[in-house]
C-alpha positions, 0 to 999 in steps of 0.5 A: 686405458687412461689412468688416474691415480696420482695425476693432476685433476685439471686439464691445462689450457691449450690456446686454440686447440681446434685452429679456429682463431688461424694460427694464434698460440702456435709456432708453426710453418703449417697452414690453416685450412677448412673442413676441420674434424669438428669445426670450420678449420684445421692445421695442415702440414704441407709437404716439400722439402724439409720437415714442419713442426708445429709447437705450443709450450704449456708453463706452471702446469702441476706434475704429473701424468698427461695424456695428448690427443690430437685428431690427425689425416693425411694423404697417407703417404708421409714419411713420417708424422708423430704427435709428441709430448717434449720437454716434460722431464719424460718425453714421449710420442706416437706415430701418425698411422699411414691412412688417407684422407680419414680423420683418426685420433692418436694419443700419447701420455708423458709424465710432467716432473717440470712444471712445463711440457711442449705439445709437438705436431710433427711430419715430414712429406714429400710435394704434393702430400700433407698431414692435418692436425685438429682438436688438440686436447691435453687431459690428465692420467696416463693412457696405458695398455694392461694387457701386452699378450700374444696367442701362444697356443702352437708353442708346445707342439713346436718345442715337441717337434724340435722348434727352438726360439732365440733372443735378438743375438741368436741365443737361444732359451725358453719361448715363454722367457723371451717373451716376458723378458720383452714385456709381454704379461698375458699368454692366450691358449686355445682348447679343443674339446677331443684334439685329433693329434693330442694337442690343444687339450686340457692336459697340455693346457694345464702343463702351459698354465704351470710354465706361464705362472713360473714366468709371471705371465697370465693366461686367457683360455681360449674355448673352441667348442670343437674338436679342431678350428672354430671360427666364423666360417665353421663352428663345428660340434665335438663328435661326442656331442653330435647326437645330444639333444639341446639340453644336453649340449648345454649341459655338455657345454657347462661341464667340459668349460667347468672341468677345464677351469677346475682343474687350472684351479686345483694345480693353482694356476685359475684362469685369469681370463676365459672365453667362451667360444672362439670369433662366435660372430655367427654362433657356435655348436652348428647348427644349434647354437647358429645365430642366423637360425636361433639366437636364443639357443646361442644365448642360452649357451653363452649363459651355460659357459659363463656360469661354469666359469663363474662356479669354478672361478668368480674372480675370472673375466669371461670374453665374448670375441667377434672377428671383423673388428672393423664392422662396426654395424655388425658388432651393434647388431651381435651384442644388442641382440646378446644383451636383449637376451640377458647374457652376462660377460665381462669383456669385449674381444675383437679380431682385427687383422688389417688384411681383411676388417677394413681400415684404422678408422673403421677399427677405431670408429667400432672400438670407441662406439662399443666402448661407450654403447656397452661400457665393457673393457675391450681387448683386440685379442687377435692381430698379426702382420707379416714381417715377410713375404716369403715362405720357409716350409714350402707350404704357401702361406695365407697372407703373401701379397695383401699388404696393407697400404703404406706398411711392407711386409718387413720386420720394421712395418710389422712393428709399426703396424702393432705400435699404430694398432696399439694407438688405436686402443689407447684411444678407446674412450673411458679407459676401456681400451685394455690391450692387444693380443699377437696371433700366433707368435710362436707358430714358426716353420716346424716340421709335424707343426702344421695347420691341419691338426689330422694331417701330421706333414701338413705345413704351417701358413702362419709362419711369415706373421709369427714374432720370430723370424726364419732364423727363430730370433725375436723381431723388433715388435716384439719390443712394443710388449715394453711400452704399454 
């Protein structure tokens, strides 16, 4: 989010920021071409035998934080491309994501301490490939993410079944300490109503909340109003609620939400955030709360959840969370319907998995639109990417061959994927992009900690997307938590 404290208020003047006046003001071997982002022209770096850099030095500018914003597009096969602020005192750069011929805004912030700064647009691409830049802005303030988190719901069960976690050098330690030492400041934990295996319930949540506090990590409680998994494809009622009428269902949801919240508060660990439902695009507590049949019922249930949280802890932020983060039409339909029914909420939670939920441009279009349309802060509360296509427990992984073009299943590209998603969240207008949460960072291959809670011998189909490798060591992507 853009933070304005201790920042100059007047943006420096950039000469020819939209390249409408040929290359005036820029030192470059690039060329101008038609079909700009907003105007007629854009700057293009053609591929070839050498990298291309375009620069413009700004002098006599007030010291303080500045954010560079640039619209970019490419053939999607560049070796490397980035925007940067250099010679400022504290330099910084942000990579141009691998994308094909769609405009995307990239941002990066740096602190000017010497009254000057150089804007740098860089690319290195093969012959017949290209990278384009347009509409360059430098604005006061810092674009920084305040939520750098991960879902760690699997951790307690993993530890109980023998799971271990280690730093990059192989030194073992508490996974929460390792994550916090890498910059993690938020953890998300799901809670089921009556868990079939004793995990993911209130008692485990209370225990984990104490550990989070000891490690100076904030808590997001993810209410699955079910006895097991709840997501867009299934939102089953808890067995104990199946025969309740709708008024009884509302009361059960309120009572359960309040009980979990007040139990956390009484032990000195009130939740910082709460999700009322998990990926509730198609509603929850089916069929009563299934919104294709009755949006009014879903709205009534959500109001009860919100009321329970605020009755317990008025400062706790309430999130509504949908899947398919690149689908703007769906988000508009859903949140318009909720707001029409006067459902209160504080935050929008978004799932974005690169395999399923569209392009980076789709994600940015949606995040930017809903930030402005609803004037709400947004967290990409679920995302991940595989560091390998292999599996460790002889149980087929959910992701094996769905690589995003330009991003291999490797530790390095897992980190690059996270960095690029973070860049998109930083660019959300009006400081509404709060941050990201990786799902499920600690779900490594441990016998007995599988996908199906009804079958203890079931394997884990997610271990190739954890933030610990098959030797239980922290992966490079974890270091990005230290780069808000």
